[in-house]
Structures are given as C-alpha cells and as structure tokens.
C-alpha positions, 0 to 999 in steps of 0.5 A: 445011891439011895431009893429015890435016885434009883425011882427018878431013874427008873420014871425017866427011863419011862418017860423016854420010851412014852415020848418015842411011842408019842413020836412014833404014832404017827399022830394026824396032829404031827402028821400036819407038820411039816418034816423039819418041825417034826424032827427038831420037836422030838429033838427039843423034846428030848433034850427036855426031858434028859434036862428035868431026869439029869436035875431031878437026880442030881437033887435027889442026890444031893440029898433032897429026895424029897424031889421023888415025888415031884418028878412021880408027879411030872411023870403021871402028867406026862404019861396022861398025856401020852395016854391022851394021845396014843389013844386017839382022844386028842 
C-alpha cells in the first residue's frame, strides 16, 4: 500500500463526512423533497460515493498511482459543492 492509496482513503473519509453534513444540514432544497425521496437520494449518494472510492483505491493498488490526482480533483469539486450548500450560497 503506497502513499497514493493512503491519500485516496483519507480523502474518501472526508468525502463521506461532507456528504453526511450536507444531508444533515436541513437545506431548504432537501426539505422540499418528500421523505422517501430524501432517503433514496441519501442512499444513492452514499452508494455512488463508495463506488468512486472503491474503484479509485482499486486502481491505485493495482499500479495506477496517478488516480490520486483524479480523486483529489473529485474531492476538491465535492468540497466546493458542499461548502456552497452548507454556507447557504446555493
């Protein structure tokens, strides 16, 4: 396990935490959705986040350490979107 794998894992934990914070924020956009849609959306987001993390880790371990840069970019966009939602700018 190399440095790229560790970086991807740590960023993945941060992405899951950000995802949880966004869905727990009580943003008006989420409040307008029916409860069943909120639950389905949260589960779909977590499954998608897990799939992206899993394949980034898998490719990193299999000798493609360059995927750390792609996952860093993904995490940066995710962090920007989370900041916009949590700060009320969206």
